[in-house]
C-alpha positions as CSV (number, residue, x, y, z in Angstrom):
1,M,18.9,-59.5,-42.5
2,E,20.3,-57.6,-45.5
3,G,24.0,-56.8,-45.2
4,L,24.1,-58.9,-41.9
5,E,24.2,-62.4,-43.2
6,I,27.0,-62.9,-40.9
7,V,24.7,-63.1,-38.0
8,R,23.2,-66.3,-39.0
9,R,25.8,-67.6,-36.6
10,P,26.7,-65.9,-33.3
11,Q,28.9,-62.9,-33.4
12,P,30.7,-61.0,-30.5
13,R,30.1,-57.2,-30.2
14,D,33.5,-56.1,-31.7
15,V,32.9,-57.9,-35.1
16,L,29.6,-56.2,-35.6
17,V,31.2,-52.8,-34.5
18,R,33.9,-53.4,-37.3
19,L,31.0,-53.7,-39.6
20,G,29.7,-50.2,-38.6
21,L,27.2,-50.8,-36.1
22,G,27.3,-48.9,-32.9
23,D,26.0,-50.0,-29.5
24,A,22.9,-48.0,-30.1
25,D,22.3,-49.7,-33.4
26,L,22.7,-53.1,-31.7
27,R,20.2,-52.2,-28.9
28,R,17.7,-50.9,-31.5
29,L,18.0,-54.3,-33.5
30,V,17.7,-56.3,-30.3
31,R,14.7,-54.3,-29.3
32,R,13.0,-54.7,-32.7
33,G,13.7,-58.4,-32.7
34,R,16.2,-58.3,-35.6
35,L,18.8,-59.5,-33.3
36,Q,19.1,-61.7,-30.3
37,H,21.7,-61.1,-27.6
38,H,22.8,-64.1,-25.4
39,H,26.0,-64.9,-23.6
40,G,27.8,-61.9,-25.0
41,H,27.0,-62.8,-28.7
42,Y,24.5,-61.6,-31.1
43,I,22.6,-63.7,-33.6
44,D,19.7,-63.3,-36.1
45,G,16.4,-62.6,-34.4
46,S,14.6,-65.2,-36.5
47,I,16.5,-68.2,-35.3
48,A,14.6,-70.3,-32.8
49,A,15.2,-69.0,-29.2
50,D,16.4,-72.5,-28.0
51,I,18.9,-72.8,-30.9
52,A,20.0,-69.2,-30.5
53,V,20.8,-69.4,-26.9
54,S,22.6,-72.6,-27.3
55,A,24.5,-71.5,-30.2
56,C,25.7,-68.2,-28.4
57,A,26.8,-70.0,-25.3
58,Q,28.7,-72.5,-27.5
59,A,30.4,-69.6,-29.4
60,A,31.4,-68.1,-26.2
61,H,33.2,-71.2,-25.1
62,P,35.3,-72.2,-28.0
63,G,35.7,-76.0,-28.5
64,S,32.4,-76.8,-26.5
65,V,29.5,-78.9,-27.4
66,V,25.9,-78.5,-26.6
67,S,25.1,-81.3,-24.1
68,H,23.0,-82.6,-21.3
69,F,19.5,-80.9,-21.1
70,S,20.2,-78.6,-23.8
71,A,21.2,-81.3,-26.2
72,A,18.0,-83.1,-25.0
73,R,15.8,-80.1,-26.0
74,L,17.2,-79.9,-29.4
75,A,16.8,-83.6,-30.0
76,G,13.1,-83.2,-28.8
77,L,13.9,-85.8,-25.9
78,S,11.7,-85.9,-22.7
79,T,13.3,-84.8,-19.5
80,W,12.1,-84.4,-16.0
81,V,13.6,-83.2,-12.8
82,D,11.7,-83.2,-9.5
83,G,11.7,-79.5,-8.6
84,A,10.8,-80.4,-4.9
85,R,14.0,-82.0,-4.3
86,R,16.9,-80.4,-2.7
87,S,19.4,-78.8,-5.2
88,P,17.9,-79.8,-8.4
89,P,20.2,-79.1,-11.5
90,P,19.4,-75.9,-13.5
91,Y,17.7,-77.9,-16.3
92,D,16.5,-74.6,-18.0
93,A,20.2,-73.3,-18.2
94,T,22.4,-73.9,-21.4
95,W,24.5,-77.0,-20.8
96,L,27.9,-77.3,-22.6
97,T,30.6,-80.0,-22.5
98,R,34.2,-79.0,-23.0
99,P,37.4,-81.1,-23.4
100,P,38.9,-82.1,-20.0
101,E,42.1,-80.1,-20.5
102,T,40.0,-76.6,-20.5
103,P,39.5,-74.7,-17.3
104,R,37.3,-75.9,-14.6
105,N,33.5,-76.7,-14.6
106,Q,31.1,-73.9,-14.3
107,R,27.7,-73.8,-12.8
108,R,25.6,-70.6,-13.0
109,R,21.9,-69.9,-13.1
110,N,21.8,-69.9,-16.8
111,L,25.0,-71.8,-17.9
112,V,26.5,-75.1,-16.8
113,V,29.8,-76.2,-18.4
114,R,31.2,-79.7,-17.8
115,R,34.6,-81.0,-18.6
116,A,34.7,-84.4,-20.0
117,G,36.1,-86.4,-23.0
118,L,34.2,-86.4,-26.3
119,A,34.8,-89.2,-28.8
120,P,34.0,-88.4,-32.4
121,E,31.0,-90.7,-32.2
122,D,29.7,-88.7,-29.3
123,V,29.2,-85.6,-31.4
124,S,26.6,-84.8,-33.8
125,R,25.2,-81.8,-35.6
126,H,22.0,-79.7,-35.1
127,G,22.3,-78.0,-38.4
128,W,25.6,-76.4,-38.0
129,L,25.7,-76.5,-34.1
130,P,27.8,-79.2,-32.5
131,V,25.8,-81.2,-30.0
132,T,26.2,-84.5,-28.2
133,S,24.7,-87.5,-30.0
134,T,21.3,-88.8,-28.6
135,A,23.2,-91.8,-27.0
136,R,25.7,-89.5,-25.4
137,T,23.0,-87.1,-24.3
138,V,21.0,-89.9,-22.6
139,A,24.1,-91.4,-20.9
140,D,25.2,-88.0,-19.6
141,L,21.6,-87.3,-18.2
142,A,21.5,-90.9,-16.7
143,R,24.8,-90.2,-14.9
144,E,23.6,-86.6,-13.7
145,L,20.1,-87.6,-12.5
146,P,18.6,-90.1,-10.0
147,T,17.0,-93.0,-11.8
148,R,13.4,-91.7,-11.1
149,E,14.2,-88.7,-13.3
150,A,16.6,-89.9,-15.8
151,I,14.3,-92.9,-16.6
152,V,12.0,-90.4,-18.5
153,T,14.7,-89.7,-20.9
154,V,16.0,-93.2,-21.2
155,D,12.5,-94.5,-22.1
156,D,11.8,-91.7,-24.5
157,A,15.3,-92.2,-26.3
158,L,14.5,-96.1,-26.6
159,R,11.0,-95.4,-27.9
160,S,12.5,-93.1,-30.6
161,G,15.0,-95.6,-32.0
162,T,18.2,-95.4,-29.8
163,T,19.4,-98.9,-29.0
164,F,20.6,-100.3,-25.8
165,D,23.8,-101.2,-27.9
166,E,24.4,-97.6,-28.6
167,L,24.0,-96.6,-25.0
168,A,26.2,-99.4,-23.8
169,A,28.9,-98.3,-26.0
170,V,28.8,-94.7,-24.7
171,L,29.0,-96.0,-21.1
172,E,31.9,-98.2,-22.0
173,R,33.8,-95.1,-23.0
174,Q,32.8,-93.5,-19.7
175,E,34.2,-96.3,-17.5
176,Q,35.2,-95.0,-14.2
177,W,33.4,-91.6,-14.7
178,P,31.2,-90.2,-11.7
179,G,27.7,-91.7,-11.9
180,V,28.3,-94.4,-14.6
181,R,27.2,-97.2,-12.1
182,R,23.9,-95.5,-11.6
183,A,23.6,-94.7,-15.4
184,R,24.2,-98.5,-16.2
185,A,21.3,-99.4,-13.6
186,T,19.1,-96.7,-15.2
187,I,19.5,-97.8,-18.7
188,A,19.0,-101.3,-17.9
189,F,15.7,-100.4,-16.4
190,G,14.6,-98.6,-19.6
191,D,11.7,-99.9,-21.8
192,A,10.6,-98.5,-25.1
193,R,7.1,-99.4,-24.6
194,A,6.4,-96.5,-21.9
195,E,4.4,-93.9,-23.8
196,S,4.8,-90.9,-21.4
197,A,7.0,-89.6,-18.6
198,L,4.2,-90.3,-16.2
199,E,4.3,-94.1,-17.1
200,S,8.1,-94.1,-16.8
201,I,8.0,-92.5,-13.4
202,A,5.2,-94.7,-12.2
203,R,7.0,-98.0,-13.3
204,F,10.0,-97.0,-11.4
205,R,8.0,-95.7,-8.4
206,C,6.2,-99.2,-8.2
207,V,9.4,-101.3,-8.3
208,A,11.1,-99.1,-5.9
209,G,8.1,-99.5,-3.7
210,G,8.7,-103.2,-3.6
211,L,6.1,-104.2,-6.3
212,P,7.1,-106.7,-9.1
213,M,8.1,-105.4,-12.5
214,P,4.9,-104.8,-14.7
215,E,4.3,-105.7,-18.2
216,L,3.5,-102.7,-20.5
217,Q,0.9,-102.0,-23.1
218,V,-1.1,-105.2,-22.7
219,Q,-4.5,-106.2,-24.4
220,F,-6.9,-108.9,-23.5
221,F,-8.8,-111.8,-25.4
222,D,-12.5,-111.9,-24.9
223,G,-13.0,-115.4,-26.1
224,F,-13.5,-114.4,-29.8
225,S,-11.0,-111.7,-30.5
226,W,-8.3,-109.5,-29.0
227,M,-9.9,-106.5,-27.3
228,L,-9.1,-103.1,-28.5
229,E,-8.7,-101.9,-24.8
230,R,-5.1,-101.7,-23.8
231,V,-3.6,-101.0,-20.2
232,D,-0.4,-99.1,-19.3
233,L,0.8,-101.4,-16.5
234,W,-0.2,-105.1,-16.0
235,W,0.6,-107.5,-13.1
236,P,-0.6,-110.9,-14.5
237,E,0.0,-112.7,-11.2
238,F,-2.5,-110.4,-9.5
239,R,-4.8,-109.7,-12.2
240,T,-4.2,-106.0,-11.8
241,A,-3.8,-103.2,-14.3
242,G,-2.5,-99.7,-13.6
243,E,-3.7,-96.8,-15.7
244,A,-1.8,-93.4,-15.9
245,D,-4.2,-90.5,-16.2
246,G,-2.0,-87.7,-17.4
247,L,-3.3,-84.1,-18.0
248,A,-3.8,-84.6,-21.7
249,K,-5.9,-87.7,-21.4
250,Y,-9.4,-85.9,-20.9
251,D,-8.3,-82.7,-22.8
252,A,-11.0,-81.5,-25.2
253,A,-11.9,-78.4,-27.0
254,T,-15.5,-78.1,-25.5
255,P,-17.1,-79.5,-22.3
256,Q,-19.3,-81.7,-24.4
257,E,-16.2,-83.5,-25.9
258,R,-14.6,-83.8,-22.6
259,R,-17.7,-85.5,-21.2
260,H,-17.7,-87.9,-24.2
261,L,-14.2,-88.8,-23.4
262,L,-15.1,-89.5,-19.7
263,R,-17.9,-91.7,-20.9
264,L,-15.7,-93.7,-23.1
265,A,-13.2,-94.2,-20.3
266,H,-15.9,-95.5,-18.0
267,R,-17.2,-97.9,-20.5
268,R,-13.7,-99.1,-21.1
269,D,-13.2,-99.6,-17.4
270,Q,-16.3,-101.6,-17.1
271,V,-15.2,-103.8,-20.2
272,L,-12.0,-104.5,-18.4
273,S,-13.8,-105.1,-15.0
274,D,-16.0,-107.7,-16.8
275,R,-12.8,-109.7,-17.8
276,G,-12.0,-110.0,-14.1
277,I,-9.2,-107.3,-14.1
278,E,-8.6,-105.1,-11.0
279,L,-7.9,-101.4,-12.4
280,V,-6.1,-98.8,-10.5
281,H,-6.0,-95.2,-12.0
282,F,-3.3,-92.9,-10.9
283,G,-2.2,-89.4,-11.8
284,W,0.9,-87.2,-11.6
285,E,0.5,-86.4,-7.9
286,D,-0.1,-90.0,-7.0
287,T,3.2,-90.8,-8.8
288,V,5.8,-88.2,-7.8
289,D,4.5,-87.4,-4.1
290,P,6.4,-89.9,-1.8
291,R,3.6,-89.4,0.6
292,S,0.8,-90.8,-1.8
293,D,-0.9,-94.1,-1.1
294,L,-0.2,-95.3,-4.6
295,I,1.7,-98.4,-3.4
296,P,-0.8,-99.3,-0.6
297,R,-3.6,-99.0,-3.2
298,L,-1.9,-101.2,-5.8
299,Q,-1.2,-103.9,-2.9
300,T,-4.9,-103.9,-2.0
301,A,-5.8,-104.3,-5.6
302,F,-3.3,-107.1,-5.6
303,D,-5.0,-109.0,-2.9
304,R,-8.5,-108.5,-4.5
305,G,-7.2,-109.8,-7.8
306,R,-5.6,-113.0,-6.1
307,A,-9.0,-113.7,-4.5
308,R,-11.0,-113.5,-7.8
309,P,-12.3,-116.8,-8.9
310,G,-12.2,-118.4,-12.3
311,P,-9.5,-118.5,-15.0
312,A,-6.9,-115.7,-15.4
313,P,-7.5,-113.4,-18.2
314,T,-5.6,-114.2,-21.5
315,W,-3.2,-111.3,-22.4
316,R,-0.6,-110.3,-24.7
317,V,1.7,-107.3,-25.4
318,A,-0.2,-105.3,-28.0
319,P,1.0,-105.5,-31.6
320,G,3.5,-102.9,-32.5
321,Y,4.9,-102.9,-28.8
322,A,5.9,-106.5,-28.6
323,Q,9.1,-105.9,-30.6
324,L,9.9,-103.0,-28.2
325,A,10.0,-105.1,-25.1
326,A,13.2,-105.0,-23.6
């Protein structure tokens, strides 16, 4: 914006007034999209909304760092909060962390401020904006959320290249902090092979429901070569595979393309069944609804798998995933 390069970073009203802009000018510029107004600060309207909101909140709280859900959004990390549970955190709000000597924590509909220590290695930059590092962001959410929710972010971060050692180093600095014991358990449960939030939540649901830990991203040998078909979850001792059917699995531009995807899926299921594999499909509702019959369905498949005659299928973790195994 010509003459107002200053608003490439958040500015309070009094600074812009000293530049000659009145309240009517500011309202007009906001209305026309030339400026954005968040948390008592103005910023260039061309800046992406997520960055603009976080930047204005950070400017309103000097010394703070964008953290938790806000840092995860800026880093492109997946998060999930079960909106059906009691008192879920306001994940759509702007989250900040300030040094512990600053005033008390805040929690409003559009802003959450936590007081906590920040080591130099816990702070990164998104452009010029101070944010928590990926490892610190993951650790903070693992302390904030129950495992069934936090595991989505943990798996995604591991898949994106964050290491267990980096996460352990953050938790070491957070010894005695609230939620750190749960965070350690959640991170230990993490697996970079999970490809989606649905797979992450389902894996936790299965283990929490008393089932053994499954292998992830497995393919099978047909006697001549390794089959292209790959399953999301695999219990070799029960010859049972679990398949997460997310909303995008059969998404297509036309009904014809959607039918084609369904035919391919049915053929794939037949190929796996021919190898003596029990296959259980599940979706989002099956996984997140505690009243669903997902665990009994899998247990029934386990019984059928144990009763199958003949040698067990030969399997391996698919190439490209084996090195990701925890």
